N, C-alpha and C positions, 0 to 999 in steps of 0.2 A: 861040027858042034852037036851035041845033042840037045835038048831041048829043056831038059834041067839047068844045063851047063848055061842057053842062053836065056832062060828066064832068069839066072842068077846076076847077069853080065847085066841084063836091062834093069835089074831092081838098083842094082848097083849104080848106075847112071841115072835112074832117076831119083836116089838119094842123094848122088853129087849134086845132081841141079837142083834139088829142090835146100839141099844145104845152102848152093850157091848166091840162091834167091831169096832164103832167110837172110844170109849175112848182106846183103845188097839191101833187103828192105830194113835191116838194123840202123846199117849205116846212114841211110838216106832219112829216117826219120831221127836219130839220133843226134845229125847235123841239122836239122830243125831246131829241135828242142835246143841245141847248143847256141842256134841263134837268139833264142828266145833270153834264153839267158845270159848270153852277152850283153844283150840289148839293155837289159835292165842295171848292170855294172858300170858298163862303160859309160851309160851316161851319166850315173852318178860323178864318176873320177871328171867329165869332160863338164859339169854344170857351171866351174868359175870361166872355164872358157869360152864358154856361151854363152855367160851374162855379159862379160867382158866384150866380145865381137857383135852383139845383137844388141847390146845396152837393155837387157830385160831390165825389169823391177826385181824384185825381191818379192813381192807374190808371183811374178810371172815366172820365175824361176823354181818354184815350190810347183807350180804348174806341169813343169815339163816332163818328172818322173810321175808325179800324181794323175794325170791324164793315162797315160799308156797303165797305170796299175788298176783305176779305176774301171775303166772300160773294160779292160782285160779280165778285173773279176768278176765283174757285173754279165760277162758274156759266155762266160765256161761252159756254164749248165744248156743255155741254147747252143752254142758250137757243138757239143757232145750230142745232143739230138740232132742238130741239122747231117750231122755223120751217120747217125740209124737212120735216117728217112731216106738222105739221099746217094749212100754211102761212104766209105771211108775215104777210098781215095781220091773219090771227085773232090770231097770235101777238104781233104788235106792240100791238093793241089791249088785250090781253088786258095785257101786260108794261107798258103806260101807263094803265091802270087802277088795276093792283095798284100802282102805283109812284107816282101820285096818293093811292092812299088811304094809304100807308106814310108821305106826307109830314104829309098831317093827323095822322097817329098822332102823327109826331115832334114837328109843333106842339103837340096835345094833351096831350103827355108829362108828367107830373108829375112823375117823378126820373129818375134816371142809368139804373136800370136798366131802364123802360122807355123809355127815349130811343135806349138802345142796342140794345133789341128792334125797333123800328121802324127803327131804321139797316141792320139786319141785313134785315129785310123789304124795305125799300125798294132794298138791293145786290143781291137776288135778283129784285127786279122791273126792277131796270137790268140787269142778265146776261138777262134774258129779252129786254126792249125794244130794246139797242144792236145785239145781231147783225143785229134787221130790218133796222135802221135802214142799215148796212152794207151787208146782201145787199141791198137795195131800190135804193138808189143802183148798186150794179155792174149789176144786171138791167135797171134802167129807163134808163139813158143808156149811150153808147158813144163810144167814140175823146176826141175834144176835150169834149166836154159832159160826159163822166165825169171829168176830170181838175177842169173847173171845177166839178162838182157835191161831189166830194171834197175840192177845195180851200176851199169853204164850211165842212165841218167842223169845228165849234169845238174847240180842242186842250184835251182833259183834264190839267187839273193836276196 
């Protein structure tokens, strides 16, 4: 095999590997974004059952989605900055792990107060995770590929 053919084969191989890595990156970050988007809509659907099962007052029922949204909104800028300082990948993985633990706590909640606290923790974890998704999509893709990647993001309800 000539050196020119070998170089062409290596270039194709590395392009294929880079393409697969970008596809995996896209899938991972979009699954995290989907977790965030689904979390909001599922809770609104489940509120009547949550109220019946936990005996939550009307005020507590209002705080269940509000705790998440409030902490999420307040933490977004800080979450993005943490990714700048400590690295997007590390902060993304930390946020995703914390989101998962907080989701488990929500499922194990025995009363409205515990559920509201777990939802606030979940919102904080999402505030750390979501900016890394956006930054990763922006850095990893360019041009038309970036537009397609951002177009695949689920809209937050």
